[in-house]
N, C-alpha and C positions, 0 to 999 in steps of 0.2 A: 780142302777142295775150294776153288774160287768160283763164285757165282756172280752173275750180273746184278748190280745193285739197283734199287728201285728208282733212284734219282739220277741214274746215268743219263748223260746228255744224248747218247745215241739210242735210247729207248724209243722205238717208233711211235708209241702213244704220246710220249712227252714231246717229241719233235713235232708231231701233228698238232698237238695242243698249243704249243708255243707259236707255231706258224699261223694258226687260226686266230689266236689272240692278237698277234701283231697286225694281221690284216684288219681285224675288226677295230682295234684300238687306234690304228693309223688313220682312220677316217672320222673326223669330228661329227659327222652325221650319225654315227653309230653309238658313240659314248663320249663322255668328257674325260679330261685328263685324270688318271688314277681312279676313274669311276667304273663300276661294274666288275664282274669276275667271270671266269670261265673255268671249266673242269673237264676231266676225262677219267673214266674208270678203265682199269685193265689189270693184267696180271704181270707179276715179276717174281723171280725166285727170291725166297727168303735167304739172306746171306748166311744165316746160321744153319738152317735145315736143308736148304737147296730146293725145298718144295715151293711150287707156285702158290702165291697168295693173291687175293683181290685187293687192289689199292685204288685210292682216290688221289689224283693230282689236281690241285685247285690253286688258283692265284692267291698268294698270301696277302696278309694285311698290309695296306699302304702301297702296294705295287701299282704299276701302270701297264695296261694291256698293250699299248703301242710299243713299249720298250721291254716287255716281259722277257726274261731269260729263264732257263730251267732252275737256277738257284732261287728265283722268286716264287717258286711253287711250294706249297705245303703238301706233304705226302702223308696220308693216313691209311690205316688198315680199315677196309670196308666192314669186316665182320664186327669190329669193335665200334665203329661209327654207327652202324645200324642198331647195335645193341643198346646204344644210349636211349633209344626210344622206350625201352623197357624200364629205365630208371628215371625218366623225365619226371621231375616233381611238380610240374604244372606251370601255368603262365606266370604266376606270382614269383616263381623262383627260376625263370628260364635263363637268367643271366649266369647262373651257376654252371650251365652247360658249356659255356665258352672255356672255362677252366678244364672241363672234362675232355675237351678236344686234345689236350696235351697227352692224355692217356691213350689216345688212339694213334699217335704219331708212329710212323714206321722208321726205324733206324734213327738217324739224326733229325728226321722230320722236316728238313728244309725250312722255309719261311714260316713265320707265325701264322696260324690259321686266322682267318677273318670271321666276323660275325655271320657272314653269309655261308659259311662252310656247311651248316646243316642243310640248307637248301640243296646244295650240290650232292651231298652224301645221301640224303634220304629220298630224293626223286629217283624213281626207278627208270633211269635212262643212262646209257653209256657216256653221253656227252651232254653238257648243260651250259648255256650262256645266260648270264644276267647282265643286262646293259641299261644305260641311261640315255637313250636317244631323245633329242628334243621333240621329235614327232610322237614318240611313245609316251613321253611325260606329258605332252599337251593333251593326249587322249586320257591319260591317267588322272589329270587334274581338271578335266572338263566336268561340269556339274552333272551331266547325264552321260558320263563316260561308259557306264555299263551298257546302256542301250546302244550307244555309238559303237562299242566293241562288237556287239551282235550284228549291227548293221554292216559293218566293214568286213568282219571275218566269219560271220555265221557261227558255227560251233567249232571252228578250227582253233580259235583263240578264246580262252576263258577269262572272265573278269574275276579278279581277286580283290575284295575290299581292303582298304588300308589296314595294314598291321605293321607295327614296328619290326624292322629286321631282327631275326633271331631264330631260336629253335622252333617256336610254334609256327612261324611263317613257313619254315621248311616242312613241317608236318602238314600244314594246310596245302601247300603246293603239291606235295607227294600224293595227298588224298585226291586232289583235283585231277591230277594226271591219271591216277588209277580209275577214277570215275568217268573220265572222258578219254577213252583210248584213241579217239579220232583227233584229239587236239595236238597241235604242234607247239603250243606255248600259251602264255597268259599275260595279261596286262595287270600289273600290280598297282592298285589304286593309290594315287598320290606319289608314285615312286618311279616305276620304269617297266621293263619287260623281262620275261624269262622265256627261253625256248630250249627245246631238247631234240635229240636225234640219236639214231642208232649208230651213225658214223660221224666223224668230225665234220666231213663235208656236208652231210645232211643237216647237222645242227647249225652250221654257219649259214647255209642256204635258208633255213627257216627263220633264223634271226633277221637276216637281211630282208626276207619276204615280209615279215611283220613290220619292220621299220619302213620299207618302201611303200607298202600299202597304206600305212598311216600317213606318210608324207603325201602320197597321191590324193588321199581323201581330203586332207587339209587344203591342198592346192586347188582341187576342184571346188570346194566350198568357197575358197577365197575368190575364185573367178566368178562365182555367182552372186557375190556380195556387192552392194552399191557403196557401202561405207567402210572406211578403214577400221579394223578391229580396235585400234587405240583412239578412235575418234578423229575429228578434224584437227588441223594444226592450230595451235594457239597463236593468235596475232602477237608479234613481238617476241616470240620464243624460237624463231627460226635459227638455224646454225649461223654463227658468224663466218665471214670469209676466212679462208684457210690461214693466211698469215696473221690476221687479227685474232683468230681463235687460238692459235698456238701461243701467241704473245700473251693473251689473257690467261691461258692455262698456266704458263710459266710464272706469271705474276701471282696467281692464286695458289699454286702448288705448295710453296713453303708454309703458307698460313694453314692450308688444309692439313698438311702433314703434321704440323704442330698440334692441331686440334685432335687429329686421329691418334696422336701419341700421348694424349693426356694421361692415360693410365700406364702405358708401356710404349717404348720407342717402336716405330714401325718404318718399314721401307715402302716406297710408293711406286705406283705404275699409272700411266695415263693412257686412256683409250678414247679416240674420237672417230670411231668407225661409223659408217652410215647407219648401221643397225642401232647404235646407241643414240646418235644425234636425232634420228627420226623419232625414237621413243620419247626423248626429252622434249620434243617440240609438240607433242600431242596433248589434247585436252584431258585425256584420261590418265596421264602420267601419275598424278598424285594419288588417286584412289587405287590404281593398280599397284603402284610401288608400296602403298600402305598394306596391301594384302600379303606382301612378302613372297618368298620363294617356297617351294614345296618339297622337291626331292631332297632327301637327307644330305646327299653329296653336295647339293647346292648351298643350303643354308648353313651347313657346318663351316663353309668357307666364306660365305658372304654375310653372315649373321641373318637373322630372320627377316630384316628389311633394310633398305638403304637410307641414307640421309639425303633428302632432296632440298636443294637451295632454290626456293621458289621465287626467283627474280628474273625479270625480262632481260634480254640481251642488251637493252639500252642502258642498263645500270652501269655505273662506273665501277672500277675495281674497288674503290673505297666503300661504295654502297653494297657491293657484293660481299665484301669482307664483313661488314656489319651484319648483314643477313646471315652469313655463315656462322658467326659467333652465336647469334641468337638461336639458329637452327641446331647447332651443336649442343647448346645447353638444354634445349627441349628434347633432343634425341637421348641424351644421357638420362634425363629424368624419366622419359618414356621407357627406356630399356631397363632402368632400375625397377620401375613398376611392373614390367613384364616378368622380371626375375622374381620379384616378391610374390606375384600371382602363381607362377610356376612352382616356386619353392613351397608355398602354402599347400598347393595341391599335392605335391610330393609328400609332404609331412603327413597330410591326411591319409595317404596310402601307406604310411608307416616307413617312408624312406627319408633319408637325410641327404639332400642334394649337395654337390660340391659348392664351394664358395663362388660368388660371381666373379667371372674372369676379367671383366672390364666392360665398361659401358660405352666405349667409343665405337663409331661406325667403322666397318670394313669397306663399304662402298659409299662414295659421295658423288652425287649427280648434280651437275651444274648445267641447266638448259643453255643451249647455244654454244657451249664449250666442250663438254664431254664428261667422261667418268674417271674418277680417281679411285684406285683400289689399293688396299694396304695389307701387309703381312709381315711376318717375322724375318723374311728375306725377300729378295726380288722375285724369285720363282713363286713363292707363296702369294705375293701381291699380284703378280701377273695372272696366275691361275685363278685367283679370286675374281679378277675382272673377267676372265674368260667364262667363269661359271655364271656371272651375272648376265653376260651376253646370252648364255644358254637359257637363263631364266626369262630374259626378254623374248627369246624365240618361243619358249614354252607358253608364255602368256599370250603372245600373238596367235599361236596355233589354237590354244584353248578358246580364246575369244572369237576366233574365226569359225569354229565348229559348234561352239556352245558358250558357256560362261566359265571363266577361270575360277576355280574353287579349290584352293590349296588346303592341305590338312590343317586341322584346328591348332590354335596357339598352344594348348597344353601338350599336344603331341609333339610339336616342334621343341618345346622346352624339354620334354622327356628325351629327345634325341640329343639336343645341344648339351644338356647337363646329365647325360647318361653316365653312370659309374664306369661303364666299359670305355666310353670315349675319354673320360678323365684318366683312366688307367693308361690308355694309349698315349695321351699327352705326357703323362709322367714318365713313360718309357723313352721319350725322345731324348737324345743326347744333349748335354749341357751346351749352350751356345758358346761360340768362340769369343775371345775378348773384344773383338771389334764388330761382332755381329750387330746388324741393324744400324750400322754407320756407313755413310757414303763419303768416300774420299775422292778429292780431285787433286791430281799431281801434275804439275806443269813440267815440260821437258822430260816426259816420262817414257819416251820411246827407246832410250838407251842409257847406259851408264848409271849414275846415282839414281836418277829418276825412275828408271826401270826397276832397279833393285828395291826402291821404296814401294813402288806400285805392287811388286811381287810379294813383298813382306806383308803389306796391308791386306792384300787379297787372301794370303795364307792365314791371316789372323781373323778372317771373317768379314772384312769390309767389302762393300761394292765399290769398284774403282773406276774413275773416269781418267783415262790416259790421255792427257792433253799434250800436243806437240805441234810444232810448226809444220811438220810433214804428216799429212793425214794418213798416207799409206803406211808409214812406219808406226804411227800411233795405233792404227787398226790392227796391224800385225802383232804389235806388242800386247794389245788387249786380248787378242785371240789366244795368245800363249797362256793367259791367265785363266781362260775358261770361256763359257758361253756368254751371251749378252746379259744373262742374269747375274754374272759375276763382274764383268768389265766391258766397257765400250771405249773406243778410240775416237777422239775428236780433234779437229784442227784448231789451233789457237795461236795467234800471234799476240803474245802478251804485251807487246808495245802498242797495240791498237785497242783503244777503248771499245770500239764497235765489235771487234773480234772477241774480246774478253766477255763482253755482255752476251754475245751470241753463244759463246761456249758455256757460260753459266746457265743460260736458258736451256741448252741442250742437256746439260747434266741434270738439271731440275726435272725436266720432262722424262728423262730416262729412269731416275730413281726416286723422284718425289722431292728431293732437296739435296742439301750438302751439309756435312757435319765436320769434315776434316779437310783442310786445304794445305797443300805443301807447295810453297814457292821455290821451285828448283830450277826453272828454266834459266839458262845462262850461257855465256860464251866468254872468251878471253883472248886478248891480243897482248903478247908479251913484248913491250917496247919501252925504251927509255923515255924520259921526259921530252927530250928534243925530237924524238922520232914519233911521238904520239900526236896524231892529228886531231883536229876538231871533230872530224867524222868518227875517228876511233873512240874518242871520248863520248860522243852522243850515242853511238851504237851501243856501247856497253851500259851506259846509264839508262837508255831507253828500254833495254831488255831486262836488266836486273833491278835497278832502282825504281824506274817508272813502272815497269812491268809488274813487279811485286806489289806496288801501291795499287795499280788498277785491279789486279786479281784480288787482293785483300779487300779493297773497297766493295767490289761487286759481290764477293762471297759473304762479306759481313752483312750486306743487305739481306741476303737469304737467311743467314744465321739468326739475325735479329727477328725477322718475320716468323721463323719457325718457333722461336722461344725455347729452344732445347739446348742452349749453350753451344759449345763446339770448340774446335782447335784450329789455329792457324800456325803453321810452322815454316820458318824461313831457313833454307839451306844457304847459310852465309859462308864464312870461310875464316880460317885462322888469320888470313890476310886482313880481316877487318880490324885486327889489333896488332898485327905483326907487320913491320915495315921491311919489305924485301926490295931488292933492286929491280929496275926496269919493269915496273908493274903498277904505275900510278893510276891509270884509269880503272883497272880491275879492282885494285885494293880500295880505291876511293868509293866505288859503287858498293862494294861489300860492306864498307863501314856505314854507308847510307842504309843498307838493308838491316844491319845490326841495330841501328838506332830506331828504325821503323818498328822493330820488335818491341822495344821499350815504350815507344809512343802509343802503339796500338794496344799493348797490354794495359796501359793506363786508361785508355778510352773505352775499351770494349769489356773490361772486367765486370761492369755493372750488368751486362747481359749474359754473364756466365761463360764468356768466350775467352779461352786461354790463348796467349800468343807467346811462342817460344822459338828459339833458334838453335841450329846446329852449326858448329864451326869445324869443318873437316880440314885436315891437312890435304896436300895434293893427292888426289885419287887418280892413279895412272891407269890401272887395269880396268878395261871396259869403258873408259871415259871417252865420250864423244869430243869433249873439249881438247883433251890431250892428243887424240888421234888427228885432230884437224890442224895441227901445227903448233899448238901451245906447248906440247911436250918437247918438240924439237927445239923450240926457242928457250924453254926453261933449262933443258939439258945443256945448251950452248952457254947460257948465263953461268951455270954452275960448273962447266967444264967436264961433263961426264957424258958417256954415250947414251943416246936416247933410251936404248933398251935396258940401261942400268938406272934409269931415273927413279923408279920405284924403290930400288934398293938404296939409292942415295938418300931419298927422303926418309926411309926407315932408319938409317944409321944416324941421322941427326936427331932422332927422337930419344926420349928417356927409356922407352920400352923396346926400342930397336925393332919395331914392327911396322910393316907396310899397312896403310889404311886402304881398305877395300870398300866397294859400294855397299856391300852387305853390312859393314860396320855402321855406316851412316844410316842405313835403313833401320837397323836395330835401335839406334838412338831416337829416330822419329817415332817408332812404335812405342818405345818406353815413354816418351813425352806425351803421347796421346792415350796412354793406358790409364786405368783407374788409379794406379799407384801414384800418379802425378796429378791427381785431381785438384790439389791445392797449390800448384806451381804455375806461375805465369811470369813473363818477363825474363826468363832464364835463357842463357846461352850455354849449350853443352859442347865442350871441346871433344872432337873425335879426331885427335891428331897423334895418338900414341905418346903424347907428352912432348910438346914443343915449348920449352921453358920461356922463350921470348914472347909466346902468345898466351901466357897465363893471364887469366882475367883477374882484375884487382880493382 
């Protein structure tokens, strides 16, 4: 007999839960990215017995409400979930209950249950929402939050003192609901809100009611205040003008990224929103930033506090860099001391904390300029910045209605170095080979360049697709993924100003650059007597001069970062092979080939490797060949244009046609850790053209 399974996407309870979750998570006023969780209880047939059983569907660990799908739900049997209360060994051993959730799973269980599963399963309500709205956390972190909760909500919303998320918190909230039948939800001290309802619609309405009433209360209090909650503006710390601010950010970004990557490489994100710039210009910036964030979702992504570079906007880039380096050293020492205090307290409780994960900041604040945030990939870096904007909003709200009072340092440490959090990190998949590396590829909207960009993105790199045609660059980048994976920029490599602007754009998008591929090129197949001065200048400007300009500007970034890096030239077998009717193209390729050797010799002391790839003619997918070069070369060799690829293949030792993907594979190999000790090398990708052998 066939029965409906509990995780079926057409189950009405599941459909309503997913729709509610998406609505709540789609509005940043309600909760932050991947923050909070929702649940629903209902019945479904047991696929073995056919009998209806009570189930709990709850957002699984690591999911995001705004994009939640049925597969992101954990599915548990309610009878077994509730029975856990009878075997709960107490607060000192509550972490053991997370493993017990696995014994409550129904069928395949869906997603992994999160630490908040107990809250949803034990609270006696068909539908439960737990959210992290800025307004709710502002109330939860106010020094007199409990009294304010009563003032705003009366007995409809109950205050719950701070307790680390877990089984005991679930028991506490269940008891509070049972004791307060009139309540629609609660404020969790230092954390967020929880609401419940008999229907999915009622639960959502109550969640939104709590959030909006908290928002309205903050707004009304703000209207009655004479002073800004962050204090007056500090003279000399006002935001720089737009163009100057972005230029300053681009100049500082590589240095900051290098400092933030002292323990492990990081990708960066830059934010200069009005919320951030206003906070950085206020007199209370330093004391408030020192207090750190409170909501666990916040400081797990932002670290307990940011690094603030306390310099006025009148400081030069050099002066700011000096201050940055000093602030970074102080931050690392301060974080190490925080870790030692927390570890000592943990050992006093009989616990052995995980090793310190790194002492570098995740959030760096530069007054007048903006916020730099970092993570293991672009999305993580961007989300860390978004979470710190949430934290600024929370601080402003708390200071508007009271005094900002985050949870104690030891409680933050217990969350940050929680064994369960460590286990979650250990379950993460191993990073791809080029993870945390930022690649810039010129001429990347088509042909070889596009294949290189595609391969580098597939191997984990963030990619800047640079091309003369912005529309094509943007389209090619979109094929690789979201803006967290790739962006398209316009770049005329023959223009110094355009190259500099392109590097600034790349640096502001991803924090810096690690891997640069000089691929932009063109060719005119003409004899010596037919080659004009304009032909010569055009090809040399794009390939010889263009590669020089891109390499020079990229090297400035690489040196400032201090993380090493790679520069790869897509040269040609023509750099060593003398073919007919090709003087301008082959001469400029020879120029590129020698640039590889010259730059390898000059940049090696900075850990920067410079290598080249020498392909044979790549016909398929090539913009150069499609633009007339293919027809000209076919005429030179006396073959039909559509047979040119086959002709090239037959003259090689391996009898194989060279494709864009073959060149991309060579670029990836040169930039991988397997070639960490190789620089100044040219790799032939020509299927074996004996006349082009290197010697």
